[in-house]
N, C-alpha and C positions, 0 to 999 in steps of 0.2 A: 443489376441496377439497384435493387432494393438493398443489397448488402453494402454497396458503395455509398448510397445515400445515408444509410444507417451509420456507417463508419464515419462519414463526414460530420453528421450531427453529434455523435457521441464522443468523437476523438479529435475534433477540430482544434481544441485548445493545445494539443501537443504539436510541437514543431515537426516531429517525424511524420505525423499524420498529414500535415499540410504538404510536406515534401513528397510523400507517396501519391497524394492526389494530383499534384502538379505533374509528377512523372507519368501518371496514368493518362492525363489529358494530352500531354505531349506525345505519348506513344500512339494514342488514337488519332491524333492529328497527322502524324507521320504515316500511319497506316492508310489514311484516306488518299494519300498521294498528292500530286500537285494541283489537282482539280476536284471539285465537288461534283460528282456525277450521280444523278437521280434518274432511274428508269432509262438508262443509256444516254441521257441528255446532260451535257456539260452546263452546270448551273453557274458556277463562278470559280475563279482561281483561288487557291488556298495559300497561306503564308509559306508553306514548304516549297512553293515555286521559286522563291528567292534562294533556296539552298541547293537547287539542282546543279548549278555550275561548280559547286565545291567538290574537291577530290573525295573519293570513296562514296559520298552520298549520292552522286550522280549515277552510280551503278547499283544503288540499293533498290530492291523490289519492295514497294510499299506494303503489300499484304504480309510480308514476313516480319514487319515491325510489330505485328500482333503478338509475337513471342514475348516481347518486353511488356506488353500490356497484360498478358497472362501471368507473367512473373509478379508484377505489381499487385494483381488481383489475388494471387496466392498469399502474398504477405499480408494484404489487407484482411482476408478471411481469417488467417491465423491470429492476427492481433485482435480482431473483432471478437472472435470466440474466446480468446484468452482473457479478454477484459470483461467478459460477461459474468455477472454475479446476481444473486438475489432470485426472487421468484420469477422474474421475467427472462431469465437466461435461456429457458427452454425455447422461447420464440426465435432467438438467434440460431440455435441448433436446428430447429425445424426448418428455417429458411435455407440454411446451408445444405441440409440433407435433401430438401426438395430440389435445390439447384444442382447438386451432385447427381441426383436421380435423373434429371433431365438430360444429362450427358451420356446416359447409357444408350447404346445403339439399339434399334429395333431388330430383333433376331430374324424376323421374317423378311427383312430387306435383302437385296442382292448381296453377293459377297463383297466384303470391304477391302478386297485386294484384287488386282488385275490377275486373272488366271494365267498360268504359265502356258505359253503356246510355242515353246521352243521346238522346232522340228526334230524328228527322230534322227535326221542326218547328223545332228550334233549330240543329242542325248545318248544315241546308241553307238557313237564312235565311228560312223561311216566316213566322216571327214578324213580320217587317217589314210584311207586308201585313195582319196580323190584330191587331196591337197598336201603339198610337201611341207614339212616343218619350216617355219620362218617365212613362208611364201606370203606375198602381199595380196590379199584377197578383198575384193569389194563385195560387201553383203548388202542385198536389197531386200529388206523385210517389208511386211505390210504396215507396220507402225514404227515411227521413229524411236530410236533408243533400243530396239530389240537386238540390233547388231552387236551392241556391246555386251548384252547378256549372252548372246550366242558365243562370242569370243571367250567369255569367262567360262561358259559351260565346256568349251573345248580346251580348257586349261592353257589358253593363249598359244595354241598350236601354230597359229598363223598370225600375221600382222594385218592391220587394216590401214587404208589411206585416209580414213576420216572417222568421225565418231559423232555422238549426239549427246550434248550436255544440257539441252533445254534452251532457254531464252539466251540469245546473244545480245549482250548489252551494248549500248551506243559507244562508239569509239573503238570497238573491237572488230577488226575486219572479219567478214564471214566468207566462207568458201562459196563461190558463185553457183556451184552445183549441189550444195548441201540440200536445199529444199527441192530441187528438181529430181533428186534420186529417191523421193518418197512418193508413194501412191497418192497421198493427200497434198503433195507439194504443188509448185507452180508448173508451167508447161515443161514437158519432157525436152531435153536438149536434142540437138541434131546429132547424127552419127559422128560427124567430124569433130564437133565440140566434145562429145563424150570420149572419143578415141584419143584426142589430144590430152584430155584430163587424165585418162588412164595411163597413158605413156609417161606423162609428167610425174605421176605418183608411183610409177613402177609396178602397176597392177598387172598380174599375169593370170588371174582367174576371177570370175564373178560367180557368186552364189545367189540365186534368186529364189525367193519363196514362191511356191506354186500359186498362192493367192494373188500375186502381183505379176505373174509371168505375162499375161495377156496385155498388161499395161506397158511393159518394157521390152517385149520380144522384138518388135520392129526396130527400135533404136539400137538394140544390141546387135542385131544382124547388120544394120547400117554401119555400125562401128567396126565391123569385121570380126565379130565373135560368133561362135557356133556352139550349140549345146553338145556336151560330150558325155553327160550322165544326168539321169533324173531318178532320184530315189530319196526316201526319207522326208518327203514334203518340200524338197527343193530341186533345182536344176543347176548344174555346174556348167559354166560357159568358159571357153578359152579362145584366144585368137586363132583365126583360120589360116 
């Protein structure tokens, strides 16, 4: 904030400076989304509400607009430092160095990445003896998105009837069982619903992570599936 204010004061006379600051403000406004929310409370609608019906913008995730804000900030910092001269130039460099230092993560904090929890069934190649090449397999992991990592770890040995790509934007149809096949999802489907979905997608095997087995075992049995193998942190189920 100090850098932006200093840039606005010292460079305002330049047209490019005014353009950068306007771009910055617009980026922040877009990043706030259609509503101003303070402490989980909706305070007021913002002007970007009027842009929601427009193509492309209606699918935009507001928080990702901060990428453009950071781009403008990088240019502002570069210009502000390049324009520094005289005895007071050290103050600009000091402010920028302090700002950069504040971005350094605390080493004592937890890991900055999600630890790899891919079961040994995939990392050790056990899947080769339990699943046929090109077979359509439903994977039920503990966390959404892991099934795609498992498939990649297996070098796409098998196919999947679904995947996980994060938020499904409005206007895009969502698979009705997408959330139900996750331990943190909504209610588990009935056996008949699951069996109909499996048959529709040509699924011939189900691989369930051990951590979620107790959550899904009843519905798998109700759908007519039986465990045929349990190893490497997962169990393999097939139609009985």
